[in-house]
VODREN-563646 format. One record per atom (N, C-alpha, C): residue in one letter; x, y, z; residue number from 1; atom name. Coordinates in pm, 1 decimal, always signed. Each point is the difference from the previous one (the first is absolute). Example, Ala and Ser with C-alpha at 12.3 -4.5 7.8 and 13.67 -1.06 7.14 Angstrom:
<recs>
{rest A&x +1319.0&y -569.0&z +780.0&nr 1&atom N} $
{rest A&x -89.0&y +119.0&z +0.0&nr 1&atom CA} $
{rest A&x +90.0&y +120.0&z +0.0&nr 1&atom C} $
{rest S&x -35.0&y +105.0&z -72.0&nr 2&atom N} $
{rest S&x +82.0&y +119.0&z +6.0&nr 2&atom CA} $
{rest S&x -77.0&y +109.0&z +73.0&nr 2&atom C} $
</recs>
This chain:
<recs>
{rest L&x +8718.1&y +10509.5&z +10797.8&nr 1&atom N} $
{rest L&x -4.4&y -43.7&z -138.8&nr 1&atom CA} $
{rest L&x +128.9&y +38.7&z -71.8&nr 1&atom C} $
{rest I&x +42.2&y +124.7&z +14.7&nr 2&atom N} $
{rest I&x +123.3&y +45.2&z -64.6&nr 2&atom CA} $
{rest I&x +118.4&y -82.6&z +49.3&nr 2&atom C} $
{rest H&x +11.2&y -14.6&z +129.3&nr 3&atom N} $
{rest H&x +114.1&y -69.5&z +59.6&nr 3&atom CA} $
{rest H&x +4.5&y -147.3&z -40.7&nr 3&atom C} $
{rest D&x -110.7&y -69.5&z +10.1&nr 4&atom N} $
{rest D&x +0.4&y -143.5&z -27.5&nr 4&atom CA} $
{rest D&x -2.0&y -34.2&z -148.8&nr 4&atom C} $
{rest V&x -73.1&y +74.8&z -79.6&nr 5&atom N} $
{rest V&x -13.6&y -34.1&z -142.4&nr 5&atom CA} $
{rest V&x +113.2&y +59.7&z -83.7&nr 5&atom C} $
{rest L&x +26.6&y +128.0&z +13.4&nr 6&atom N} $
{rest L&x +100.2&y +63.8&z -85.5&nr 6&atom CA} $
{rest L&x +143.2&y -22.0&z +47.7&nr 6&atom C} $
{rest I&x +22.2&y +13.0&z +128.9&nr 7&atom N} $
{rest I&x +136.9&y -7.4&z +50.9&nr 7&atom CA} $
{rest I&x +45.2&y -144.9&z +18.4&nr 7&atom C} $
{rest H&x -76.4&y -77.1&z +76.6&nr 8&atom N} $
{rest H&x +42.2&y -137.3&z +29.3&nr 8&atom CA} $
{rest H&x -49.1&y -101.5&z -102.2&nr 8&atom C} $
{rest Q&x -82.8&y +41.8&z -93.1&nr 9&atom N} $
{rest Q&x -50.0&y -84.0&z -109.9&nr 9&atom CA} $
{rest Q&x -61.5&y -130.4&z +51.0&nr 9&atom C} $
{rest R&x -86.0&y +11.6&z +99.1&nr 10&atom N} $
{rest R&x -65.0&y -118.2&z +56.8&nr 10&atom CA} $
{rest R&x -95.4&y -65.0&z -100.4&nr 10&atom C} $
{rest F&x -49.0&y +77.5&z -94.7&nr 11&atom N} $
{rest F&x -80.0&y -50.7&z -111.1&nr 11&atom CA} $
{rest F&x +74.4&y +35.4&z -127.9&nr 11&atom C} $
{rest S&x -19.6&y -75.2&z -103.8&nr 12&atom N} $
{rest S&x +75.2&y +22.2&z -124.1&nr 12&atom CA} $
{rest S&x -67.9&y +100.0&z -93.7&nr 12&atom C} $
{rest W&x -64.4&y +99.8&z +54.3&nr 13&atom N} $
{rest W&x -71.5&y +97.3&z -82.6&nr 13&atom CA} $
{rest W&x +94.1&y +95.6&z -71.4&nr 13&atom C} $
{rest F&x +106.2&y +45.1&z +65.3&nr 14&atom N} $
{rest F&x +88.5&y +100.8&z -58.5&nr 14&atom CA} $
{rest F&x +145.1&y -45.1&z -6.7&nr 14&atom C} $
{rest N&x +27.2&y -128.6&z +2.0&nr 15&atom N} $
{rest N&x +138.7&y -43.4&z +8.5&nr 15&atom CA} $
{rest N&x +74.6&y +6.2&z -133.2&nr 15&atom C} $
{rest R&x -66.3&y +24.5&z -109.6&nr 16&atom N} $
{rest R&x +67.9&y +11.4&z -129.0&nr 16&atom CA} $
{rest R&x +1.1&y +142.7&z -54.7&nr 16&atom C} $
{rest T&x -29.5&y +93.6&z +82.3&nr 17&atom N} $
{rest T&x -6.8&y +138.4&z -46.0&nr 17&atom CA} $
{rest T&x +139.0&y +60.5&z -14.5&nr 17&atom C} $
{rest D&x +15.4&y +87.0&z -97.9&nr 18&atom N} $
{rest D&x +124.9&y +74.0&z -19.4&nr 18&atom CA} $
{rest D&x -13.6&y +143.0&z +50.3&nr 18&atom C} $
{rest N&x -102.0&y +25.8&z +77.5&nr 19&atom N} $
{rest N&x -24.3&y +133.7&z +50.8&nr 19&atom CA} $
{rest N&x +114.6&y +44.1&z +91.1&nr 19&atom C} $
{rest I&x +58.0&y +113.6&z -30.3&nr 20&atom N} $
{rest I&x +115.7&y +49.5&z +73.9&nr 20&atom CA} $
{rest I&x -36.7&y +30.4&z +144.8&nr 20&atom C} $
{rest Y&x -117.1&y +55.7&z +22.4&nr 21&atom N} $
{rest Y&x -41.8&y +31.1&z +137.0&nr 21&atom CA} $
{rest Y&x -9.6&y -126.4&z +85.1&nr 21&atom C} $
{rest F&x -64.1&y -105.6&z -51.9&nr 22&atom N} $
{rest F&x -13.9&y -123.6&z +76.1&nr 22&atom CA} $
{rest F&x +136.0&y -63.2&z +29.2&nr 22&atom C} $
{rest R&x +87.5&y +1.7&z -99.5&nr 23&atom N} $
{rest R&x +133.1&y -57.9&z +18.2&nr 23&atom CA} $
{rest R&x +79.3&y +79.3&z +104.5&nr 23&atom C} $
{rest A&x -8.6&y +132.9&z -4.3&nr 24&atom N} $
{rest A&x +69.6&y +85.2&z +97.1&nr 24&atom CA} $
{rest A&x -57.6&y -19.1&z +140.7&nr 24&atom C} $
{rest L&x -130.7&y -12.2&z +8.7&nr 25&atom N} $
{rest L&x -65.7&y -21.5&z +128.8&nr 25&atom CA} $
{rest L&x +44.2&y -131.7&z +63.1&nr 25&atom C} $
{rest R&x +6.7&y -105.6&z -80.5&nr 26&atom N} $
{rest R&x +44.6&y -129.5&z +51.9&nr 26&atom CA} $
{rest R&x +145.3&y +4.7&z +45.5&nr 26&atom C} $
{rest K&x +84.9&y +66.0&z -77.1&nr 27&atom N} $
{rest K&x +141.9&y +10.3&z +36.9&nr 27&atom CA} $
{rest K&x +16.8&y +78.5&z +129.8&nr 27&atom C} $
{rest A&x -69.0&y +111.3&z +13.0&nr 28&atom N} $
{rest A&x +9.5&y +81.3&z +121.5&nr 28&atom CA} $
{rest A&x -47.7&y -79.1&z +121.0&nr 28&atom C} $
{rest H&x -105.5&y -76.5&z -15.5&nr 29&atom N} $
{rest H&x -51.6&y -79.2&z +111.0&nr 29&atom CA} $
{rest H&x +97.0&y -112.4&z +36.6&nr 29&atom C} $
{rest K&x +64.9&y -56.7&z -100.0&nr 30&atom N} $
{rest K&x +99.7&y -104.3&z +25.4&nr 30&atom CA} $
{rest K&x +117.1&y +56.0&z +80.6&nr 30&atom C} $
{rest I&x +45.4&y +118.2&z -34.4&nr 31&atom N} $
{rest I&x +107.3&y +66.0&z +73.7&nr 31&atom CA} $
{rest I&x -46.5&y +31.9&z +142.0&nr 31&atom C} $
{rest H&x -124.3&y +38.0&z +14.8&nr 32&atom N} $
{rest H&x -57.7&y +29.6&z +131.4&nr 32&atom CA} $
{rest H&x +8.3&y -122.0&z +93.1&nr 32&atom C} $
{rest H&x -22.6&y -118.7&z -54.3&nr 33&atom N} $
{rest H&x +1.2&y -122.7&z +79.4&nr 33&atom CA} $
{rest H&x +137.8&y -65.1&z +8.0&nr 33&atom C} $
{rest K&x +100.7&y +60.4&z -58.3&nr 34&atom N} $
{rest K&x +133.0&y -60.0&z -2.5&nr 34&atom CA} $
{rest K&x +59.6&y -15.0&z +139.7&nr 34&atom C} $
{rest K&x -22.3&y +95.0&z +87.2&nr 35&atom N} $
{rest K&x +49.2&y -5.0&z +138.0&nr 35&atom CA} $
{rest K&x -108.0&y -57.1&z +90.4&nr 35&atom C} $
{rest L&x +40.1&y -72.5&z +102.7&nr 36&atom N} $
{rest L&x -98.3&y -61.6&z +89.4&nr 36&atom CA} $
{rest L&x -50.8&y +95.8&z +106.7&nr 36&atom C} $
{rest G&x +86.2&y +85.9&z +51.3&nr 37&atom N} $
{rest G&x -42.2&y +93.5&z +103.6&nr 37&atom CA} $
{rest G&x -62.4&y +125.2&z -58.4&nr 37&atom C} $
{rest K&x -99.0&y +54.7&z +66.7&nr 38&atom N} $
{rest K&x -67.0&y +117.6&z -54.8&nr 38&atom CA} $
{rest K&x +87.3&y +124.5&z +7.8&nr 38&atom C} $
{rest E&x +99.2&y +1.7&z +87.8&nr 39&atom N} $
{rest E&x +89.3&y +115.5&z +10.7&nr 39&atom CA} $
{rest E&x +91.3&y +11.8&z -122.3&nr 39&atom C} $
{rest D&x +34.0&y -112.9&z -60.4&nr 40&atom N} $
{rest D&x +91.0&y +0.0&z -113.9&nr 40&atom CA} $
{rest D&x -71.9&y -0.3&z -134.5&nr 40&atom C} $
{rest G&x -130.5&y -13.2&z +1.4&nr 41&atom N} $
{rest G&x -75.0&y -9.2&z -124.3&nr 41&atom CA} $
{rest G&x -1.7&y +131.6&z -76.7&nr 41&atom C} $
{rest E&x -19.9&y -10.9&z -129.2&nr 42&atom N} $
{rest E&x -5.8&y +118.2&z -85.8&nr 42&atom CA} $
{rest E&x -145.8&y +33.9&z -29.6&nr 42&atom C} $
{rest C&x -32.7&y +126.1&z +8.2&nr 43&atom N} $
{rest C&x -135.4&y +46.4&z -29.5&nr 43&atom CA} $
{rest C&x -23.1&y -5.5&z -150.5&nr 43&atom C} $
{rest F&x -115.4&y -48.5&z -42.3&nr 44&atom N} $
{rest F&x -27.8&y -6.7&z -143.2&nr 44&atom CA} $
{rest F&x -125.4&y +76.6&z -38.5&nr 44&atom C} $
{rest G&x -76.4&y +51.1&z +95.6&nr 45&atom N} $
{rest G&x -112.0&y +86.9&z -30.2&nr 45&atom CA} $
{rest G&x -126.5&y -67.6&z -47.9&nr 45&atom C} $
{rest M&x -9.1&y -130.7&z +3.9&nr 46&atom N} $
{rest M&x -114.2&y -81.1&z -43.4&nr 46&atom CA} $
{rest M&x -45.2&y +32.2&z -141.8&nr 46&atom C} $
{rest L&x -69.7&y +107.6&z -24.9&nr 47&atom N} $
{rest L&x -45.6&y +30.9&z -135.9&nr 47&atom CA} $
{rest L&x +82.9&y +109.5&z -66.8&nr 47&atom C} $
{rest F&x +80.5&y +71.3&z +77.3&nr 48&atom N} $
{rest F&x +87.4&y +104.0&z -54.1&nr 48&atom CA} $
{rest F&x +141.6&y -54.3&z -3.4&nr 48&atom C} $
{rest V&x +42.1&y -44.4&z -116.0&nr 49&atom N} $
{rest V&x +126.5&y -70.3&z -15.4&nr 49&atom CA} $
{rest V&x +112.0&y +99.6&z -30.6&nr 49&atom C} $
{rest P&x +115.1&y -12.3&z +65.9&nr 50&atom N} $
{rest P&x +113.7&y +87.8&z -31.1&nr 50&atom CA} $
{rest P&x +41.9&y -12.9&z -147.3&nr 50&atom C} $
{rest F&x +47.3&y +108.5&z -56.6&nr 51&atom N} $
{rest F&x +31.9&y +6.2&z -142.1&nr 51&atom CA} $
{rest F&x +104.4&y -102.6&z -42.4&nr 51&atom C} $
{rest K&x +94.0&y -34.9&z +88.2&nr 52&atom N} $
{rest K&x +106.0&y -93.4&z -37.9&nr 52&atom CA} $
{rest K&x -57.1&y -136.1&z -41.2&nr 52&atom C} $
{rest Y&x -113.2&y -39.7&z +55.8&nr 53&atom N} $
{rest Y&x -60.2&y -127.5&z -37.1&nr 53&atom CA} $
{rest Y&x -70.5&y +8.9&z -135.3&nr 53&atom C} $
{rest F&x -53.9&y +116.9&z -32.6&nr 54&atom N} $
{rest F&x -55.6&y +19.9&z -133.5&nr 54&atom CA} $
{rest F&x +111.0&y -10.4&z -104.6&nr 54&atom C} $
{rest R&x +113.7&y +59.9&z +29.9&nr 55&atom N} $
{rest R&x +113.5&y -3.7&z -92.5&nr 55&atom CA} $
{rest R&x +45.2&y -144.1&z -24.0&nr 55&atom C} $
{rest E&x +12.1&y -78.3&z +106.3&nr 56&atom N} $
{rest E&x +38.8&y -140.7&z -12.7&nr 56&atom CA} $
{rest E&x -102.2&y -78.5&z -81.8&nr 56&atom C} $
{rest A&x -127.4&y +22.7&z +25.0&nr 57&atom N} $
{rest A&x -105.3&y -70.7&z -72.8&nr 57&atom CA} $
{rest A&x +1.5&y +37.2&z -147.0&nr 57&atom C} $
{rest W&x +20.6&y +127.1&z -29.9&nr 58&atom N} $
{rest W&x +5.0&y +44.2&z -139.4&nr 58&atom CA} $
{rest W&x +119.8&y -63.9&z -71.8&nr 58&atom C} $
{rest Q&x +115.1&y -3.6&z +64.7&nr 59&atom N} $
{rest Q&x +119.0&y -61.8&z -59.2&nr 59&atom CA} $
{rest Q&x -21.4&y -149.6&z -22.4&nr 59&atom C} $
{rest Y&x -64.1&y -65.6&z +94.4&nr 60&atom N} $
{rest Y&x -30.1&y -142.3&z -14.6&nr 60&atom CA} $
{rest Y&x -89.7&y -23.9&z -121.9&nr 60&atom C} $
{rest N&x -103.3&y +81.0&z -14.4&nr 61&atom N} $
{rest N&x -90.4&y -14.4&z -114.8&nr 61&atom CA} $
{rest N&x +71.8&y +25.8&z -131.1&nr 61&atom C} $
{rest Q&x +90.9&y +96.8&z -2.4&nr 62&atom N} $
{rest Q&x +74.8&y +29.5&z -122.4&nr 62&atom CA} $
{rest Q&x +89.1&y -117.8&z -38.6&nr 62&atom C} $
{rest K&x +68.5&y -59.4&z +97.1&nr 63&atom N} $
{rest K&x +84.8&y -116.7&z -28.0&nr 63&atom CA} $
{rest K&x -82.7&y -117.4&z -49.6&nr 63&atom C} $
{rest R&x -113.1&y -20.7&z +64.9&nr 64&atom N} $
{rest R&x -86.0&y -111.6&z -36.2&nr 64&atom CA} $
{rest R&x -56.0&y +15.7&z -141.3&nr 64&atom C} $
{rest R&x -36.0&y +119.7&z -35.9&nr 65&atom N} $
{rest R&x -54.1&y +24.4&z -134.8&nr 65&atom CA} $
{rest R&x +107.9&y -10.4&z -107.1&nr 65&atom C} $
{rest S&x +123.8&y +34.1&z +33.7&nr 66&atom N} $
{rest S&x +106.5&y -9.5&z -99.1&nr 66&atom CA} $
{rest S&x +41.7&y -144.7&z -27.0&nr 66&atom C} $
{rest M&x -29.9&y -91.2&z +94.6&nr 67&atom N} $
{rest M&x +31.3&y -141.2&z -18.4&nr 67&atom CA} $
{rest M&x -95.9&y -67.2&z -98.1&nr 67&atom C} $
{rest V&x -121.4&y +52.8&z -7.7&nr 68&atom N} $
{rest V&x -103.8&y -63.7&z -83.6&nr 68&atom CA} $
{rest V&x +17.0&y +33.4&z -143.1&nr 68&atom C} $
</recs>
């Protein structure tokens, strides 16, 4: 459920959320899938997201709110 609904957005239940955790989780998972081979892939921790992705998500939300 977490993987298909929140990360890959297979249903449109949470696709308009500004939640920093969800945005960071999606970004980390995207980076995880960036490489095709599993030896070169980056670990993203599934539900435990590295802090750098939280920082990026927070900055994105700040920019988006300042535009409105």
